[in-house]
C-alpha positions in Angstrom: -84.3 -36.5 182.2 -84.8 -36.0 185.9 -88.1 -36.7 187.6 -87.1 -34.2 190.3 -86.8 -30.5 190.6 -85.3 -27.8 192.8 -87.6 -26.2 195.3 -86.9 -23.1 197.4 -89.2 -21.3 199.9 -87.9 -17.9 201.0 -89.2 -15.6 203.7 -87.7 -12.1 204.2 -85.3 -13.3 207.0 -84.4 -16.8 205.9 -84.6 -19.8 203.5 -87.5 -21.8 204.9 -86.7 -24.7 202.5 -84.1 -25.5 199.9 -84.0 -28.9 198.1 -82.9 -30.4 194.8 -85.1 -33.5 195.3 -88.7 -32.5 195.0 -91.1 -34.4 192.8 -94.3 -32.3 193.1 -95.4 -28.9 194.4 -99.0 -27.8 194.9 -100.0 -24.2 195.7 -103.1 -22.0 195.9 -102.9 -19.0 193.6 -105.3 -16.1 193.4 -107.0 -18.0 190.5 -107.1 -21.4 192.1 -104.9 -24.4 192.8 -101.9 -25.4 190.7 -99.8 -28.5 190.6 -96.2 -28.4 189.4 -94.3 -31.4 188.2 -90.7 -31.5 186.9 -90.2 -29.7 183.6 -93.3 -27.6 184.1 -93.8 -24.7 181.7 -92.6 -21.3 183.0 -95.1 -19.6 185.4 -95.3 -16.7 187.7 -98.3 -16.6 190.1 -99.5 -14.7 193.1 -100.2 -17.0 196.1 -103.0 -16.9 198.7 -102.6 -17.6 202.4 -103.0 -21.4 202.2 -101.3 -24.7 202.7 -98.5 -25.4 200.3 -97.9 -29.2 199.6 -94.8 -30.7 198.2 -93.6 -34.3 197.7 -90.0 -35.4 198.3 -88.1 -37.8 196.1 -89.8 -40.8 197.8 -93.2 -39.3 197.2 -93.8 -38.4 200.9 -96.1 -35.4 201.3 -95.0 -32.4 203.4 -97.0 -29.2 204.1 -96.1 -25.6 204.8 -98.5 -22.8 205.7 -97.6 -19.8 203.6 -98.8 -16.3 204.2 -99.3 -15.2 200.5 -96.5 -14.3 198.2 -95.3 -15.2 194.7 -94.2 -18.4 193.0 -91.9 -18.6 190.0 -91.5 -21.8 188.0 -88.6 -21.8 185.5 -85.8 -24.1 184.4 -87.0 -27.1 186.5 -87.0 -24.9 189.6 -89.8 -23.6 191.8 -89.2 -20.6 194.0 -91.8 -19.4 196.5 -91.3 -16.0 198.1 -93.6 -15.4 201.0 -94.0 -13.1 204.0 -94.0 -16.1 206.4 -94.0 -19.9 206.2 -94.5 -22.5 208.9 -94.4 -26.3 208.9 -97.5 -28.1 210.2 -95.4 -29.1 213.3 -94.6 -25.4 214.1 -98.2 -24.3 214.1 -99.8 -23.8 217.5 -103.3 -25.2 216.9 -104.9 -23.8 220.1 -103.6 -20.3 219.2 -104.8 -20.6 215.6 -108.3 -21.8 216.8 -108.5 -18.9 219.3 -107.5 -16.4 216.7 -110.1 -17.7 214.2 -112.8 -17.6 216.9 -111.9 -14.0 217.8 -112.0 -12.9 214.2 -115.4 -14.6 213.6 -116.8 -12.9 216.7 -115.5 -9.5 215.5 -117.0 -10.1 212.0 -120.4 -11.1 213.6 -120.4 -7.9 215.8 -118.8 -5.1 213.7 -117.4 -2.2 215.6 -116.3 1.2 214.2 -113.1 0.8 216.2 -112.1 -2.4 214.5 -110.3 -2.5 211.1 -112.3 -5.2 209.3 -109.6 -5.7 206.7 -107.2 -6.7 209.5 -109.8 -9.0 211.0 -110.4 -10.7 207.6 -106.6 -11.1 207.2 -106.3 -12.6 210.7 -109.1 -15.1 209.9 -107.5 -16.1 206.6 -104.2 -16.7 208.3 -105.7 -18.7 211.1 -107.8 -20.8 208.7 -104.8 -21.5 206.5 -102.8 -22.7 209.6 -105.6 -25.0 210.7 -106.1 -26.4 207.2 -102.3 -27.1 207.0 -102.3 -29.0 210.2 -105.4 -31.0 209.1 -103.9 -31.9 205.7 -100.6 -33.0 207.3 -102.4 -35.2 209.8 -104.5 -36.8 207.0 -101.4 -37.6 205.0 -99.7 -39.5 207.7 
């Protein structure tokens, strides 16, 4: 039996990641965190905007920031379908911090002209990006 599994991350316009040599996947679902090892039971879960961690065949941790989506686990394969995904290296930290600050300011000073759902979404995305960068830095 293999101690590895297939892992795919798909965005609407591309395959973000495709590998046959992944030993672990960790994602944040709407109900909490879930860790997936090879030969995991079948599962379908909705995902939050959050870091997604995976380990390669050597056990080295890698991180993606995903913008929600769905995950299917079946037949020793994990497929994540997301609106967008970025590696920690692709994230512009200054931009994410500025976006989070703007969103917090708008939440602290509500305005009838501002769509609060959009502001909350922007804050969640920015916080997920910043957490992804932090986790990646801590794992090195």
